[in-house]
Structures are given as C-alpha cells and as structure tokens.
N, C-alpha and C positions, 0 to 999 in steps of 0.2 A: 789099480793105477790111480794116482792122485792127480786131480786136474785143477788148474788155476780157475778162478771165477770166470775170467774171460773165455777160456777154452770151454767151460761148462755152458756159458751163455751161447756160444756158437753151436755147440752140440744141441742145446735145448732148442734153438731156432730150427735146426735140422730136424730134430725130433718132432717138433710141433707141425712143421711142414709135412713130414712123413705121416704123422697122425692124421692130418687133414686129408692127405691123399688116400689114406687107408679108409677114412670115413667116406670118402667119395667113391671108392672102388670096392672095398670089402662089404661095407654096410649099405652103401647106396649105389645107385647107377651113376655114371659119369655126370659131372656138373652140367654138361651141355644138354642132357636129357632130363626132361621133367619127371618129377616123382608124382605118382598118382595114388589115390586112396584105394585100398583093397575093398572089395565088395563086402567082405566079412566085417569091416569096421564101420560101414555106413550106419548101422543101427545105434552105434555108440556116440554118434555126433551130438546128440542132445541130452547126454547125461548130466550136463552142468546147467544149473539155472543161474542166469545173470542177476546180480545184485549190485545196486549202486552203493559204493563204499563212501559214506558221508558221515559227518558228525557236526554237532553244534560248535562252531568256532567263534560265536558272537562275543564271548567273554574274553577273548584273547586280544592283546594289543597288536598294533601294526608290526612292531618289532618281533613279537612272537610268531606272527604269520610269516615274516621273512625267515625266521628260524625253521619253521616247517617246510617252506619252499626249498630252502637250501638242503635240508635232510632228504627231501624227496629226490633232489638232484644226485646226491650221494648214493642213494638207494638204487637209482637207475644203473649205476656203475656195478653194483653188487649183482644186479640182474644179468648184465653182460658177462660178468665173470662166472656166474653159475652156468650159462649157456656153454662157455669154453669147457667147464668141468664135465658137463653132461654129455655133449656131443662133439667137442673138439673144434667147433666152428662158432663164429658169431651168429646171433639170431638173424641179422640181415643176410648174411651169406647163405645160411641154410634155407631160409624162406624163399630166396631167389629161385630155388629149384622147384618151387611148387606154385602151379598156376591156379588150381581150384581154391576158391576163397574158403570153403568149408574145410578143406583139408589143411590149409594154412592156419586157420583159427585152432583146429584141433592140435596141430603141432605146437602152436604157441601155448596152449593150455598145459601141454605135457613136456614143454621144454625139450623137444625132440620127437622122433618118429615112433616112440614106444608108449603104449597106453599104460600110464602109471596106476590106473584103477583097474587094470585087467592083467595083473601079473607081468607088466612090462612087455606085452606081445606087440611085435611090430605091426603097424597099420599102414604103412606105405609100400609101394612096390619096390622090390629090390633091396629091401633093408633086412639085414641079418639080426640075430638075437642081440639084445643089448649086453655089452660086456659087464660082468658082475662088478668090476672095478671102475666102471665108467671110464673117464679119461685120466684117472689118477695114476694109472699103471700102464706099461706097454700091454697092448691087447693080446700079445702072444705069450705073455708071462704067466706061468702056472703058480698056484699056491705053493707047491713044493719047491719051485725054483726060488721064490721069494724067501721062504723060511729057512733055506739052507745058506742063504747069503746074509752076511752082516755088513752093514755100511752106515755111515752117519745119517741120522734122520730117517732110518728105515721104517719107524713107526710113528713118525712125527705127524701130528694133526694138520700141520700147515706146510706141506711140501708135496711135490709131484715126484713120482719114481720114473726114471728114464734109463736108457741104455747109453754107454759111451761107445766109442768106435771099436773098442775091444769086446763089445757085447756084454759088458759088465753093468750091473744095476747100480745106480746112484740116485740120490735125491737132490732136488732143487727147491729151495724155499719159494713160497708163493710170492713173497716181496720181490724176488728176482724174476720168477717166471712171468709175473703180471705186473712188472714194475711201472709201466706207464699208467695203467688204469689205477693201481694202488696209490700212486702219487697224486693223481687227480682226486680221488676219493678222500685221501687224507687232507688235502688242502681244503676240500669243501667241508669237512668236519671242523677244521680249524677256523674256517670262516663262520660256520654255525656257532661256534663257541663265543664269538664276538657279539652275537645276538642274544645269547642265553642270559636271562636275568637272574637265574639261580646259580651261585657261584660253584656249587657241588656238581651241577650238570655241565657247566662250562669246563671244569676240571676233567670230568669223565670224557667229554668230546675231545679234548686236547690229548689226553692219554690214549684214547682209542685211535686217534690219528697216528700217534707214535707207535702203537701196537701194530697197525697195518704195515707200517714201514719196516718193523723189526721182527715180526712174526712172534712176538712175546706179548701175550694178551693178559697175563695174570694181573698186573698193576691196574689195568683198566677194569678188570672184573671186580677187583677189590673196591675201586672207585665207584663203580656202578652199584655195589651193594651199600655204599655209604649215602646214596642219594635218598632223600626222604620227602622233599617238599616241592620237587619239580613238577609243573603241570604238564609238561611235555617230555617225552621219552623217545629213545630210539634204540632198537636192538639191531646191531649191524656188524658184519664181518663173517669170517668162516666159523661156523658154530656147530650145527648138527652133523653127524657122520652117517646118516641114513643112506646117502647116495653111494657110499662105499659098501656095496654088498659083498665084496670079496673078503675084506677083513674088518671093516668098520673102524679103520684107523684114520681116515682123511676126512676133514671137514669141508662142508660146502658153504659157499657164500650166500648170504641172505640178508634181508632187512625187514623191519617193521617200524613204521612211524606211528607214534601213539599220542593220544590226548587223554589225560587222566580224568576219570569220572569220580569226583571227590566224595559225593554222598554214598555211592556204592562202596567205595574203598573204605570208608569209615565203618560200614557194616561188617567188613571182613577182617578188620584189623585184630580182633580178639582171638582168632583161632591160632595164630602162631605160638602163643604161650603154652599150648597143650602138647607140642611136639615132643619135648623130653619124656613126659609121662607116657605118651602113646608109644614111643619107642621101647620104653621098658616093658610094656604089656604086650608087645607083639606075640603072636601065637607061634613061637619057635623057640628052640633052645637058647639059653643065655649066651652061648659063645657067638651066636649070630647077630646079636643085637647089643654088643658092647659099645659100639661107636656112638657117640653122643652128637645128635644133630645140632647145628649152630642155632643159637637162640635169637640171633638177630634177623631172622627171616621175616619177610613181610608179605602180606596179601593185598593186592590192589586191583581195581577194575578200570579198564581203559576202553576207549573206542579207537580202533585201528583205522588209520586213514590211508595207509600205503603198505602193500606187500611187494616184496621183490626177491628174486632168486629162489632158493630152495623152498622157502615158506609159501611161495605162490605156485609151485609146481604140483599139479594133480590136486590132491586133497588139501584143504586150507586149514591151517592150524587155528584153534580157537582159544588156546591157553598156552602160556609159556612158563617154563620152570627153568631158570638159569641163575648163575652160570654153571657150566658142566665141569669146570676145574674142581677136581675133588678136594684139593687143599682149601680152596676158597669155601667149599660146601662145609667142610668140617670146622673151619674157623668162624665163618660168618653165616652159614646156612645158605638159602637161596631166596630169590625173589619169584613170586608167583603172580603172573599177570594174566587176568582174565579179559579176553577180548569180547566185550559184552555185545557189541553191535553185530559182529560176525557170528557170534553164538546164537543170538536171537534169530538171525537169518536162517541159520541151519535148522533151529528147532521149528520154525514156522514152515519152511519149505520141505523138510525131510522127516523130522521126528514124528510130528502129528500125522502125516499121511501114512507113515509105517505103522503107527499104532492102530490106525483105522483098518489096516490090512491084516495085521498079525497078532494083535493083542485082544484078549476076550473082552466082550463089551462091558462086563462088570469091573474090569481092571483098567479100562482106558482112562478113567478119570484120575487114575494114579500116575499118568504120564504128564509131568508139569514142567514148566520152565524153571521154576525154583529148584526142583530136584535135579534137572539137567545141568543148570548152572553150578549147583553145589557138587554134584558128581565129578563135573569137569574140573572144578577148583580143587577138590580134594585129591583128585588124580595127580595134579601138579604138586600139591603139598606132599603127597606120599612118595614122590621121587626123593625127598630129603630123608625118608626113613629107611630102615634096613641096613644094608652093609655095602661099603664102597671098596674095601680091601678084603681079599680073600683071607681065610684063617689059616692057610697052609703054605704061605710063602709063594704063591703063584702070582703075586702082584695085584694090581687093580682088577676088579671084577671085569671092567670094560675090555681090558686086554686079554684076560684069561678066556673069556667066552667068545672073542673075536666077532665074526659076523652075526652071531646070535645074540650078542649082548644087548643091542637095541631093542629087539623084539621082546626079550625076557624082561628088560627094564620097563617097557611100556606095560607088559602084563602085570608086573609087580605093582606099578603105580595105580593101575585100575583096581586091582583086588585089594590093596591096602587102603585105597581111597574109600571103598565101601566098608572096610573095617573101621576106618576112622569115623565115618558118618554114624555107624551103629554105636560106637563108644561115646561120641559127643551127643547123640541124642539121649542116651542113658543119663549123661551128666546134666542134661538140660542146657548144654552150651548151644545146641541147635534147637530152635523153637518153631521153625516153619515146617509144617507138614508132619507126616508119619513115616516110619521105616518103610512101609509098603510103597510109598511114593518113590523112594530112592531106589528100591530094589526093582520095581516095575519100570521105571524110567531107565535104569541101567540095562535091563534086559532089552528094551526097545532100542537103546543105544548100541548094543552089540550088533543088531541087524544093520544099523547105519554104518558102523565102522568096518564090519567084515566085508562089505562091498568095495572097500578100497583095495582089496586083492592081496595076494601073497607077497607082492613086491613092497608093500608097505609094512614097516615094523608094527604099526597100529593094527593094520588089518590081520597080519599073521598072529599077533597076540590075541586078537578077538576070536579067531578060529580056535586057538588052543583053549581059550576060556569057554567058549560056547560048547565045545565037545566035552570039556571036563564037567561043566555044570549039567549038561544033558545026561552024562553017565552017572552023575550023582543025584539025579532026580530034583535038581534045583528049581526046575520048571516043568510043567506038564503041557501036553498039546491035546486038544480035544478032537472030536471026530470032524469038526469043521476046520481043522488046521490052525486054530487060534490058541495062543500061549497064555498061561497063568503061572504066576510065581508060587512056589511052595516055600513059605517063609522060614520054616525050620530047617529044611534041607539046604536052602540057599545060604543061611548063616554057617551051617557046618561046612559046606563046600568052599565058602569064602575063607574060613580058617585053615582048612586042610591044603587048599591051593597056595595060600599065603606061605605056609610052612614049607611046601615043596619048592617054590620059587626061591625063597630066601636061603634054603639049604644048598640048592644048586649054585646060587650066586656065591655064597660064603665059601663053598668048596672049590670054586672056579672049575666046576664040573662040565667041561665042554661036551664030553660024550653024553652026559646026562641031558643037557639041553638039546643037543643034536637029535637025540632020540625022541624027546618030548615034542620037538617041532615037527619031526618026520611023521610021528604017529598021530599027533593031535592038531597040528597046524594045517589041516586040510578041510575042504568042504565036503562033508558027507551028503548022502542022497537026500535026507530030510531037509537039510539047510539049503542044498541047491534048489529044491522045489520052492522054498520060501523065498529065495532071492529071485527065481524066475517070476514068482507072483508079484514082487515089487517091480520088476522090470516091465511086466505086462501092464501094470497099473501106471506106467510111465512116471514113476516117482524119481525125481533127480537123485543121482548119487552124491553129488556135491555141488558147491556154488562156485561161480566165477565172478570176478569183480570188474565193474566199470569204475576205474579209479584214476586219480591223478590231479593235477593242479586245476584243470578246467572244471572238473566235477566239484571241486572244493572251492572254486572261485578264488583261487590264490594267484 
C-alpha cells in the first residue's frame, strides 16, 4: 500500500504514541507508578568514575569560543534524539518516573533502564529485556518478517521502520520522523558556520546541516575529509550502528565537540603514508586485500570537550575512525581522531589498576600510556585496512554480516592494529618503546574492554580475541593468577586471527561469524574469575563526564 507523506506522518505519530505506550506498559510499569532499582543492580552503581571533561581553551578567540558554545547546543539535540532511538521517550519523560537519585543517575549513564556494560540487563523494576532493534523497528517485528518484506528504505541507515494501518512494514526518514529537532540542530550548525574562521570547516558545517535535513550525508562526509587546518571540529549526526543489534542497519545520533592538539597531531601525521604498503602485506590471500585504502587519510589528536548521544552511552569512545561511508573510505580514506584527554583519564583510572591486579610484576613496566595511545590509534587506522566489499557478490561486508558486522569489524581493527605496530617497529617508523610494551599493554586492554559486556561490539570482540589468544598460548597465567605475554605465540596468533577475520569478511560468511561469536564471544570460567577480582578491587569499569559550558567557562 502506497502512502502519501501526510498519511505516513499521521501514522508515524500514531506509531510513536503506541511505542511510548508500549514502553510504559510492556517494558515499564504505568507512568503513574515509580520505577525502582532492583537489588541486584545496586552493586553496579559505582562502576563509573567521574572525570571533569576540560581542555585548555586559552589560545582560542572569543569568536571560536562562541563556535564551541553553539556546537554544544547542537549536540544537546543529538542527545535528545538518541534517547528517542534507545527508549522511545525523551530523557525528561523517562526520568520523571524515577524518584531515587542514584537510580536516575544510572539511567542517565545508560540512556535507559538497561545496563550497557552488563549485557543490557534491566536494572529497574517492571522493565523487560531491551529490544534488539531498540526503537528503530516495531518491537513485535521478527527478523524473518523483516527479511521477507521489501520496501523502500528497508536497509537505510537513516530511517525508522514502522507499520501502516494494514500492518505492513514501511520506513520513514529521520528527517521526517524527527523533523522539529532536526531543523533546530541544522539551524545551529548554520549559525556555527558563521563563527568558523576556517572556510573548509564552515563549508562542512553548512553541508552537515543540509545532510540532517535530507538524510544524505555523503557530501558532508567528503567535505569533512577535506578539512586540514581547523583547530575546532565536531562529529555530529546519525553515525554508528551499534544500537541496532537486530541487523546493524540503523545509525544512532551522537556528537563529539573537539579541540585539536596541534603538537601531538604533528607527531602522528607520518603514519598514514604506510597504509597502502601495509595493506599489500596483510597476512591473508591476495583476493582479500585487493582494495586500496585511500591515501588522503590523516591522524590527529584532540581534546574532546563534549560527548552526546550514542558516544556518551555506557562506555566512552576514546578514538574515532570516520566516515563510515565505504565510497568515501575507498576514495579518500578516513580520518582518525585520538581523544587524548579521555584516553589519559581511562589509562590512569582503569588500565594501571588492572595491571596491578592481573599482570605479572616483571611485565607491569611494559604497560605504558605511549603504548595504550598507539594501540588505540592503530586500531582506528586499521579500520581502513582489509576489505569493504565481499569477493562473491554478497555486497558490502557490513550488510552481509548483519548484526555481527560491528563486532567483527572491531575485532579486525584491534588485531590489524597490533599487526601494524609490529611492522612499523621493524621499519623504525615507530621509535617509542619496544614490541613487548605494545603487546603487554594490549593484553591489559583486553581486560578493560571485555568488561563492557556482550551488548557492546567492542566487548564482544574482546571476548573472541581473549579466548583465541588463550587457546593459542599467546599469554600464560602463573600460580598467582598473573599474566605474562609469550611474544612468539602472540605474533603467530595475531597473524592467524587476522587471516580468519579477513576471510570471513571477504566471503560475507554470516554463518562463519555467527559460529565464531557463539563459540568464542563468551566469558569462560578463568576470565570470569579475573573479572571478579577486578570487581572486588573496586576498579571502575569506565568513566563518566562532568561536562558542558559551565565546566568549560563558556
């Protein structure tokens, strides 16, 4: 049944109201009844350590500070939009049902009543399991129903799936579904463009505003790739698909407001030139590495001064590799943004305490911030390596592997990042530290990331990798329960796992990745004991931010 836009909007309004009612009745108790914290969740309330998100803004002009302030205003709207995508209600409406301040805060951190760092388990009374498709799809829609129906925009990154009065599935673009908020955000980006002193950045902001209104982001992605000299940056819009755990098709709204660290960025600039050579030498058959990564990629370090939406939900991102558009990646490469201040906060609050608990005394000196920074950076660089299109006409890897695509891509980036470090150390392109620093810090980092739980693509990828490394003897555990890296076996495991992941991606092997995740993406007994040890030592799982204009004195 073909609907006019007016009819679709009427139906959408009905669908949203129905969804809100379902959220209040099927997932929650009625709105008049307060939601309370489950006893089982009370020990989880302190898993985040608060960090003040600041940066040195003294070198910026008053006009640039106005620019930052306006970008934060736009980011707040992204935050509101992600609440709609995650729970189907505004933050204000949902929190109104919760009296307990500690429960309210935990809901705010998780953007809903499901613990994002504990496999999305409900932590409020009367709340059912989180829908795998969040609020992107009707909650009663099965994967089989979706896959047997063809309709315009069925796999669109930027649309919601709803039902019409005939119970048929259809999609409605974000720009229509969230038209009022989208228009306000677009207007703020256009206002920000008037404050931008860098012409390329002003052009990007203008195009990004147009993209929000049209749901066509490619032109703004190309413009973002062309920016080289702007001291301020913003990553804003519907970007990552992690929230859609049903298919991984739909993108969640988010934002990062950033200030460039020029001196650190200059140190990183040299690495992008090695990408084509590294791609040729990947440890996999030639047919899986025929694609040539864009040579216009760049690496830069930033202090992030504001997180919003998906980027602020649960675990906090410390590095960015964008854009996700495969055509832009093949033509231009990607930009890798290292969020240095957030990274340092996680290293100090989490990584070092983990090393004290789980790494052998003689190896603890090899857990360094330099290695942590580099491993994180090369993880992002490695997203540009490998394969984006299947070799057997199954289309893009992302679509062929469906809900497993994100987890496998994160696993690929981690493992190829280590491969890159090893190769660049051999070439002398990296001069800081030794290979054991990077391997040992990476091992400690697995314990950090695996605590994000199976609901996180990064957490699931780390479970697979931990079990694979353990099975291949990449590290050993002594009688005191402390770990030490076996350098030779670690290198061999890196190469064999790289080959496995790239082959699955290139073949678009959904059954293969499904089997890998089911068999290896689990917490085994030994790892569970290690994680309990970290919990008992009260080491935070992640950080939360005290952020905003007041903190920044804007």
